[in-house]
VMD Tcl script that builds the backbone (N, CA, C; Angstrom):
set m [mol new atoms 381]
animate dup $m
set s [atomselect $m all]
$s set {name element resname resid chain x y z} {
  {N N MET 1 A 76.360 146.112 35.422}
  {CA C MET 1 A 75.072 145.985 34.611}
  {C C MET 1 A 74.045 146.739 35.235}
  {N N SER 2 A 73.479 147.579 34.197}
  {CA C SER 2 A 72.446 148.586 34.811}
  {C C SER 2 A 71.111 147.806 34.942}
  {N N SER 3 A 70.197 148.196 35.750}
  {CA C SER 3 A 68.844 147.706 36.153}
  {C C SER 3 A 68.138 147.368 34.592}
  {N N LYS 4 A 68.420 148.373 33.624}
  {CA C LYS 4 A 67.707 147.988 32.316}
  {C C LYS 4 A 68.381 146.927 31.560}
  {N N ASP 5 A 69.563 146.617 31.760}
  {CA C ASP 5 A 70.211 145.629 31.165}
  {C C ASP 5 A 69.786 144.239 31.744}
  {N N ARG 6 A 69.308 144.337 33.112}
  {CA C ARG 6 A 68.856 143.039 33.904}
  {C C ARG 6 A 67.543 142.593 33.383}
  {N N SER 7 A 66.769 143.552 32.698}
  {CA C SER 7 A 65.492 143.296 32.474}
  {C C SER 7 A 65.401 142.645 30.938}
  {N N VAL 8 A 66.566 142.431 30.184}
  {CA C VAL 8 A 66.585 142.079 28.903}
  {C C VAL 8 A 67.096 140.666 28.993}
  {N N THR 9 A 66.250 139.777 28.186}
  {CA C THR 9 A 66.629 138.423 27.929}
  {C C THR 9 A 67.686 138.361 27.254}
  {N N GLN 10 A 68.860 137.601 27.629}
  {CA C GLN 10 A 70.109 137.512 26.987}
  {C C GLN 10 A 70.851 136.184 27.084}
  {N N PHE 11 A 71.575 135.708 26.002}
  {CA C PHE 11 A 72.366 134.619 25.943}
  {C C PHE 11 A 73.636 135.058 26.900}
  {N N LEU 12 A 73.729 134.097 27.828}
  {CA C LEU 12 A 75.230 134.335 28.594}
  {C C LEU 12 A 76.254 133.679 28.308}
  {N N ASN 13 A 76.304 132.292 28.178}
  {CA C ASN 13 A 77.554 131.536 27.824}
  {C C ASN 13 A 77.165 130.053 27.802}
  {N N VAL 14 A 78.125 129.334 27.302}
  {CA C VAL 14 A 77.652 127.747 27.185}
  {C C VAL 14 A 78.925 127.273 28.088}
  {N N ASP 15 A 78.515 126.291 28.983}
  {CA C ASP 15 A 79.317 125.522 29.697}
  {C C ASP 15 A 79.444 124.104 29.219}
  {N N LEU 16 A 80.555 123.551 29.141}
  {CA C LEU 16 A 80.813 122.202 28.737}
  {C C LEU 16 A 80.936 121.281 30.047}
  {N N ASP 17 A 80.039 120.457 30.393}
  {CA C ASP 17 A 79.961 119.611 31.498}
  {C C ASP 17 A 80.150 118.187 31.146}
  {N N ILE 18 A 81.245 117.747 31.816}
  {CA C ILE 18 A 81.868 116.289 31.562}
  {C C ILE 18 A 81.860 115.468 32.875}
  {N N ARG 19 A 81.601 114.210 32.763}
  {CA C ARG 19 A 81.770 113.300 33.781}
  {C C ARG 19 A 82.510 111.965 33.324}
  {N N VAL 20 A 83.437 111.536 33.877}
  {CA C VAL 20 A 84.068 110.412 33.422}
  {C C VAL 20 A 84.762 109.896 34.768}
  {N N GLN 21 A 84.981 108.465 34.783}
  {CA C GLN 21 A 85.213 107.584 35.873}
  {C C GLN 21 A 86.825 107.884 36.086}
  {N N ASP 22 A 87.515 107.720 34.958}
  {CA C ASP 22 A 88.995 107.928 34.848}
  {C C ASP 22 A 89.433 108.783 33.861}
  {N N GLY 23 A 90.651 109.471 34.126}
  {CA C GLY 23 A 91.330 110.276 32.862}
  {C C GLY 23 A 90.665 111.717 32.902}
  {N N LEU 24 A 90.035 112.219 33.863}
  {CA C LEU 24 A 89.562 113.622 33.737}
  {C C LEU 24 A 90.641 114.668 33.734}
  {N N GLU 25 A 91.726 114.492 34.437}
  {CA C GLU 25 A 92.830 115.448 34.460}
  {C C GLU 25 A 93.605 115.446 33.225}
  {N N THR 26 A 93.692 114.412 32.620}
  {CA C THR 26 A 94.318 114.316 31.143}
  {C C THR 26 A 93.420 114.947 30.107}
  {N N LEU 27 A 92.054 114.728 30.267}
  {CA C LEU 27 A 91.176 115.456 29.465}
  {C C LEU 27 A 91.261 116.978 29.657}
  {N N LEU 28 A 91.107 117.355 30.827}
  {CA C LEU 28 A 91.220 118.660 31.053}
  {C C LEU 28 A 92.554 119.394 30.589}
  {N N ASP 29 A 93.663 118.586 30.750}
  {CA C ASP 29 A 94.916 119.123 30.372}
  {C C ASP 29 A 95.037 119.151 28.911}
  {N N ALA 30 A 94.229 118.538 28.161}
  {CA C ALA 30 A 94.247 118.609 26.729}
  {C C ALA 30 A 93.303 119.663 26.338}
  {N N MET 31 A 92.553 120.223 26.932}
  {CA C MET 31 A 91.568 121.411 26.883}
  {C C MET 31 A 92.224 122.730 27.396}
  {N N ALA 32 A 93.308 122.598 28.353}
  {CA C ALA 32 A 93.898 123.852 29.225}
  {C C ALA 32 A 94.021 124.984 28.441}
  {N N SER 33 A 94.317 124.992 27.248}
  {CA C SER 33 A 94.759 126.283 26.595}
  {C C SER 33 A 93.617 126.960 26.103}
  {N N SER 34 A 92.522 126.286 26.145}
  {CA C SER 34 A 91.235 126.863 25.306}
  {C C SER 34 A 90.154 127.033 26.479}
  {N N VAL 35 A 90.132 126.643 27.630}
  {CA C VAL 35 A 89.053 126.761 28.597}
  {C C VAL 35 A 89.534 127.353 30.009}
  {N N ILE 36 A 88.605 127.553 30.824}
  {CA C ILE 36 A 88.651 128.000 31.988}
  {C C ILE 36 A 87.822 126.959 32.774}
  {N N VAL 37 A 88.393 126.355 33.926}
  {CA C VAL 37 A 87.637 125.310 34.702}
  {C C VAL 37 A 86.897 125.903 35.706}
  {N N LEU 38 A 85.474 125.755 35.514}
  {CA C LEU 38 A 84.596 126.504 36.707}
  {C C LEU 38 A 84.365 125.741 37.863}
  {N N ASN 39 A 84.153 124.464 37.650}
  {CA C ASN 39 A 83.990 123.540 38.811}
  {C C ASN 39 A 84.679 122.358 38.370}
  {N N GLN 40 A 85.116 121.565 39.556}
  {CA C GLN 40 A 85.918 120.264 39.175}
  {C C GLN 40 A 85.725 119.383 40.546}
  {N N THR 41 A 85.492 118.175 40.291}
  {CA C THR 41 A 85.537 117.102 41.400}
  {C C THR 41 A 86.453 116.083 40.840}
  {N N ALA 42 A 86.587 114.961 41.437}
  {CA C ALA 42 A 87.305 113.796 41.170}
  {C C ALA 42 A 86.978 113.272 39.670}
  {N N GLN 43 A 85.648 113.417 39.464}
  {CA C GLN 43 A 85.007 112.825 38.221}
  {C C GLN 43 A 84.232 113.615 37.482}
  {N N THR 44 A 84.187 114.763 37.571}
  {CA C THR 44 A 83.201 115.882 36.876}
  {C C THR 44 A 83.931 117.210 36.784}
  {N N ALA 45 A 83.620 117.869 35.798}
  {CA C ALA 45 A 84.123 119.182 35.697}
  {C C ALA 45 A 83.186 119.849 34.479}
  {N N SER 46 A 83.000 121.370 34.958}
  {CA C SER 46 A 82.491 122.246 33.965}
  {C C SER 46 A 83.475 123.371 33.567}
  {N N VAL 47 A 83.561 123.574 32.373}
  {CA C VAL 47 A 84.388 124.285 31.740}
  {C C VAL 47 A 83.742 125.216 30.832}
  {N N GLU 48 A 84.458 126.414 30.502}
  {CA C GLU 48 A 83.795 127.296 29.376}
  {C C GLU 48 A 84.985 127.944 28.742}
  {N N LEU 49 A 84.650 128.275 27.500}
  {CA C LEU 49 A 85.714 128.767 26.596}
  {C C LEU 49 A 86.473 130.033 27.273}
  {N N ASN 50 A 87.801 130.225 27.095}
  {CA C ASN 50 A 88.474 131.343 27.730}
  {C C ASN 50 A 88.253 132.587 26.844}
  {N N GLU 51 A 87.722 132.351 25.680}
  {CA C GLU 51 A 87.352 133.351 24.843}
  {C C GLU 51 A 85.957 133.661 24.771}
  {N N SER 52 A 85.379 134.930 24.939}
  {CA C SER 52 A 83.927 135.290 24.878}
  {C C SER 52 A 83.326 135.439 23.291}
  {N N TYR 53 A 82.200 134.837 23.040}
  {CA C TYR 53 A 81.684 134.972 21.838}
  {C C TYR 53 A 80.284 135.360 22.197}
  {N N LEU 54 A 79.949 136.292 21.160}
  {CA C LEU 54 A 78.636 136.957 21.392}
  {C C LEU 54 A 77.394 136.337 21.029}
  {N N SER 55 A 77.364 135.113 20.276}
  {CA C SER 55 A 76.284 134.318 19.969}
  {C C SER 55 A 76.463 132.972 20.344}
  {N N LEU 56 A 75.169 132.420 20.521}
  {CA C LEU 56 A 75.101 130.989 20.867}
  {C C LEU 56 A 75.704 129.989 19.771}
  {N N GLU 57 A 75.391 130.444 18.655}
  {CA C GLU 57 A 75.949 129.629 17.444}
  {C C GLU 57 A 77.472 129.599 17.508}
  {N N GLU 58 A 78.038 130.761 17.699}
  {CA C GLU 58 A 79.503 130.805 17.542}
  {C C GLU 58 A 80.080 130.071 18.899}
  {N N THR 59 A 79.628 130.313 19.855}
  {CA C THR 59 A 80.019 129.650 21.192}
  {C C THR 59 A 79.899 128.155 21.007}
  {N N THR 60 A 78.798 127.611 20.692}
  {CA C THR 60 A 78.752 126.109 20.596}
  {C C THR 60 A 79.469 125.633 19.468}
  {N N ALA 61 A 79.575 126.191 18.372}
  {CA C ALA 61 A 80.495 125.762 17.283}
  {C C ALA 61 A 82.029 125.669 17.833}
  {N N LYS 62 A 82.361 126.674 18.559}
  {CA C LYS 62 A 83.825 126.694 19.034}
  {C C LYS 62 A 84.127 125.584 20.063}
  {N N LEU 63 A 83.099 125.283 20.814}
  {CA C LEU 63 A 83.085 124.040 21.675}
  {C C LEU 63 A 83.253 122.878 21.048}
  {N N VAL 64 A 82.484 122.602 20.039}
  {CA C VAL 64 A 82.523 121.430 19.131}
  {C C VAL 64 A 83.820 121.316 18.436}
  {N N GLU 65 A 84.566 122.532 18.034}
  {CA C GLU 65 A 85.829 122.461 17.409}
  {C C GLU 65 A 86.853 121.915 18.300}
  {N N LEU 66 A 86.697 122.429 19.594}
  {CA C LEU 66 A 87.653 122.064 20.680}
  {C C LEU 66 A 87.689 120.552 20.753}
  {N N VAL 67 A 86.315 119.865 21.083}
  {CA C VAL 67 A 86.093 118.534 20.999}
  {C C VAL 67 A 86.870 117.691 20.004}
  {N N ASN 68 A 86.532 118.225 18.608}
  {CA C ASN 68 A 87.147 117.611 17.672}
  {C C ASN 68 A 88.668 117.670 17.361}
  {N N SER 69 A 89.221 118.552 17.983}
  {CA C SER 69 A 90.751 118.888 17.961}
  {C C SER 69 A 91.382 118.056 19.061}
  {N N LEU 70 A 90.578 117.269 19.856}
  {CA C LEU 70 A 91.311 116.444 20.825}
  {C C LEU 70 A 92.336 115.465 20.470}
  {N N SER 71 A 93.457 115.191 21.078}
  {CA C SER 71 A 94.333 114.342 20.621}
  {C C SER 71 A 93.728 112.800 20.709}
  {N N SER 72 A 94.413 111.979 20.182}
  {CA C SER 72 A 93.648 110.596 20.173}
  {C C SER 72 A 93.465 109.974 21.787}
  {N N GLU 73 A 94.527 110.323 22.542}
  {CA C GLU 73 A 94.461 109.785 23.853}
  {C C GLU 73 A 93.319 110.542 24.707}
  {N N ALA 74 A 93.215 111.937 24.531}
  {CA C ALA 74 A 92.212 112.778 25.177}
  {C C ALA 74 A 90.763 112.204 24.610}
  {N N ARG 75 A 90.564 111.976 23.191}
  {CA C ARG 75 A 89.486 111.730 22.494}
  {C C ARG 75 A 88.913 110.187 23.021}
  {N N THR 76 A 89.963 109.372 23.347}
  {CA C THR 76 A 89.484 108.029 24.097}
  {C C THR 76 A 89.004 108.430 25.409}
  {N N ILE 77 A 89.370 109.147 26.163}
  {CA C ILE 77 A 88.833 109.528 27.320}
  {C C ILE 77 A 87.487 110.113 27.249}
  {N N TRP 78 A 87.327 111.249 26.244}
  {CA C TRP 78 A 85.932 111.790 25.828}
  {C C TRP 78 A 84.950 110.903 25.417}
  {N N GLU 79 A 85.425 109.702 24.760}
  {CA C GLU 79 A 84.304 108.800 24.421}
  {C C GLU 79 A 83.977 107.776 25.500}
  {N N GLN 80 A 84.702 107.749 26.666}
  {CA C GLN 80 A 84.375 107.122 27.873}
  {C C GLN 80 A 83.466 107.988 28.901}
  {N N CYS 81 A 83.311 109.171 28.603}
  {CA C CYS 81 A 82.477 110.171 29.453}
  {C C CYS 81 A 81.202 109.856 29.653}
  {N N GLU 82 A 80.613 109.611 30.629}
  {CA C GLU 82 A 79.197 109.386 30.960}
  {C C GLU 82 A 78.224 110.496 30.658}
  {N N LEU 83 A 78.871 111.488 30.786}
  {CA C LEU 83 A 78.062 112.980 30.632}
  {C C LEU 83 A 79.047 113.834 29.839}
  {N N ARG 84 A 78.471 114.172 28.726}
  {CA C ARG 84 A 79.066 115.371 27.803}
  {C C ARG 84 A 78.109 116.109 27.435}
  {N N SER 85 A 77.974 117.394 28.009}
  {CA C SER 85 A 76.841 118.219 27.782}
  {C C SER 85 A 77.349 119.616 27.708}
  {N N LEU 86 A 76.437 120.315 26.573}
  {CA C LEU 86 A 76.574 121.742 26.460}
  {C C LEU 86 A 75.570 122.345 27.236}
  {N N ASN 87 A 75.880 123.088 28.113}
  {CA C ASN 87 A 74.683 123.683 29.024}
  {C C ASN 87 A 74.552 125.138 28.783}
  {N N ILE 88 A 73.485 125.415 28.024}
  {CA C ILE 88 A 73.427 126.870 27.696}
  {C C ILE 88 A 72.641 127.787 28.728}
  {N N GLY 89 A 73.364 128.767 28.900}
  {CA C GLY 89 A 72.965 129.808 29.989}
  {C C GLY 89 A 72.192 130.922 29.243}
  {N N ILE 90 A 70.993 131.095 29.710}
  {CA C ILE 90 A 70.152 132.170 29.231}
  {C C ILE 90 A 69.696 133.171 30.498}
  {N N LEU 91 A 69.982 134.410 30.425}
  {CA C LEU 91 A 69.223 135.284 31.511}
  {C C LEU 91 A 67.858 135.776 31.061}
  {N N ALA 92 A 66.865 135.443 32.026}
  {CA C ALA 92 A 65.618 135.868 31.407}
  {C C ALA 92 A 65.424 137.198 31.985}
  {N N GLY 93 A 64.585 137.821 31.230}
  {CA C GLY 93 A 64.405 139.335 31.381}
  {C C GLY 93 A 62.899 139.562 31.030}
  {N N VAL 94 A 62.282 140.836 31.229}
  {CA C VAL 94 A 61.006 141.109 30.843}
  {C C VAL 94 A 60.674 141.575 29.288}
  {N N GLU 95 A 62.158 141.831 28.911}
  {CA C GLU 95 A 61.852 142.315 27.362}
  {C C GLU 95 A 63.065 141.699 26.772}
  {N N PRO 96 A 62.842 141.446 25.362}
  {CA C PRO 96 A 61.617 141.661 24.583}
  {C C PRO 96 A 60.702 140.483 24.953}
  {N N HIS 97 A 59.403 140.695 24.576}
  {CA C HIS 97 A 58.304 139.830 24.835}
  {C C HIS 97 A 58.791 138.269 24.565}
  {N N SER 98 A 59.459 138.008 23.542}
  {CA C SER 98 A 60.231 136.897 23.341}
  {C C SER 98 A 61.569 137.003 22.577}
  {N N SER 99 A 62.388 136.010 22.739}
  {CA C SER 99 A 63.763 135.959 22.376}
  {C C SER 99 A 64.197 134.512 21.681}
  {N N GLU 100 A 64.904 134.562 20.809}
  {CA C GLU 100 A 65.120 133.417 19.974}
  {C C GLU 100 A 66.655 133.451 20.024}
  {N N PHE 101 A 67.204 132.111 20.328}
  {CA C PHE 101 A 68.689 131.835 20.305}
  {C C PHE 101 A 69.049 130.719 19.431}
  {N N ALA 102 A 69.199 130.776 18.295}
  {CA C ALA 102 A 69.267 129.744 17.292}
  {C C ALA 102 A 70.621 129.075 17.321}
  {N N ILE 103 A 70.615 127.746 16.853}
  {CA C ILE 103 A 71.723 127.094 16.433}
  {C C ILE 103 A 71.591 126.389 15.162}
  {N N SER 104 A 72.299 126.575 14.253}
  {CA C SER 104 A 72.149 126.086 12.819}
  {C C SER 104 A 72.023 124.610 12.802}
  {N N LYS 105 A 71.384 123.981 11.718}
  {CA C LYS 105 A 71.305 122.647 11.683}
  {C C LYS 105 A 72.755 121.988 11.358}
  {N N GLU 106 A 73.675 122.637 10.753}
  {CA C GLU 106 A 75.025 122.144 10.733}
  {C C GLU 106 A 75.784 122.001 12.032}
  {N N THR 107 A 75.402 123.090 12.946}
  {CA C THR 107 A 76.093 122.795 14.254}
  {C C THR 107 A 75.414 121.991 14.979}
  {N N VAL 108 A 74.139 121.685 14.987}
  {CA C VAL 108 A 73.294 120.668 15.623}
  {C C VAL 108 A 73.797 119.304 15.333}
  {N N SER 109 A 74.156 119.104 14.243}
  {CA C SER 109 A 74.623 117.842 13.483}
  {C C SER 109 A 76.263 117.804 14.143}
  {N N ALA 110 A 76.873 118.664 14.005}
  {CA C ALA 110 A 78.388 118.646 14.711}
  {C C ALA 110 A 78.271 118.351 16.229}
  {N N ILE 111 A 77.187 118.802 17.004}
  {CA C ILE 111 A 77.069 118.701 18.355}
  {C C ILE 111 A 76.728 117.185 18.466}
  {N N ALA 112 A 75.909 116.642 17.821}
  {CA C ALA 112 A 75.417 115.161 17.797}
  {C C ALA 112 A 76.663 114.327 17.537}
  {N N ASP 113 A 77.270 114.636 16.512}
  {CA C ASP 113 A 78.501 113.866 16.071}
  {C C ASP 113 A 79.652 113.792 17.158}
  {N N ALA 114 A 79.688 114.805 18.077}
  {CA C ALA 114 A 80.655 114.728 19.084}
  {C C ALA 114 A 80.266 114.250 20.213}
  {N N GLY 115 A 79.119 113.730 20.238}
  {CA C GLY 115 A 78.371 112.889 21.379}
  {C C GLY 115 A 77.876 113.809 22.513}
  {N N LEU 116 A 77.621 115.136 22.113}
  {CA C LEU 116 A 77.019 115.922 22.973}
  {C C LEU 116 A 75.583 116.165 23.100}
  {N N GLU 117 A 75.125 116.232 24.324}
  {CA C GLU 117 A 73.808 116.612 24.695}
  {C C GLU 117 A 73.575 118.098 24.898}
  {N N ILE 118 A 72.614 118.544 24.690}
  {CA C ILE 118 A 72.264 120.031 24.989}
  {C C ILE 118 A 71.249 120.375 25.949}
  {N N VAL 119 A 71.703 120.912 27.154}
  {CA C VAL 119 A 70.910 121.422 28.229}
  {C C VAL 119 A 70.632 122.985 28.069}
  {N N VAL 120 A 69.640 123.493 28.543}
  {CA C VAL 120 A 69.431 124.899 28.524}
  {C C VAL 120 A 69.029 125.154 29.891}
  {N N THR 121 A 69.608 126.088 30.634}
  {CA C THR 121 A 69.428 126.776 31.951}
  {C C THR 121 A 69.061 128.141 31.966}
  {N N VAL 122 A 67.930 128.294 32.446}
  {CA C VAL 122 A 67.326 129.967 32.293}
  {C C VAL 122 A 67.389 130.298 33.661}
  {N N TYR 123 A 68.243 131.387 33.850}
  {CA C TYR 123 A 68.361 132.074 35.184}
  {C C TYR 123 A 67.259 133.223 35.299}
  {N N ALA 124 A 66.790 133.285 36.502}
  {CA C ALA 124 A 65.833 134.418 36.686}
  {C C ALA 124 A 66.527 135.766 36.846}
  {N N PRO 125 A 65.842 136.884 36.510}
  {CA C PRO 125 A 66.518 138.170 36.377}
  {C C PRO 125 A 67.154 138.381 37.853}
  {N N ARG 126 A 68.384 139.019 37.768}
  {CA C ARG 126 A 69.290 139.409 39.065}
  {C C ARG 126 A 68.341 140.613 39.645}
  {N N ASN 127 A 68.475 140.665 40.892}
  {CA C ASN 127 A 67.819 141.710 41.803}
  {C C ASN 127 A 68.876 142.716 41.898}
}
mol reanalyze $m
mol bondsrecalc $m
mol representation Tube
mol addrep $m
């Protein structure tokens, strides 16, 4: 990434963060063909889609589709999760003066229906 690219505010990706007392491995196994596990402990995991999408809208919609496609066994575990979060990563830059990253009302509704919360993480520009 060039120094010019680092000065531009940009959408990075969306992580799906989950925490559950029991059944994490089963839940991750159900998602295995669609995600990469970034971090995992006995009760928590952060995953991202194994395919990259250019927009926040498309990425969040694909993650919701993944949740909605879970088997009944995995869905039961999903519903027991204490944390179900879409963590949106934004790299801050000095240009442009402002940037917007929109999620449609349809996708926001689907996010809520899936029991997900939204978290936004803004990263400082890289040196």
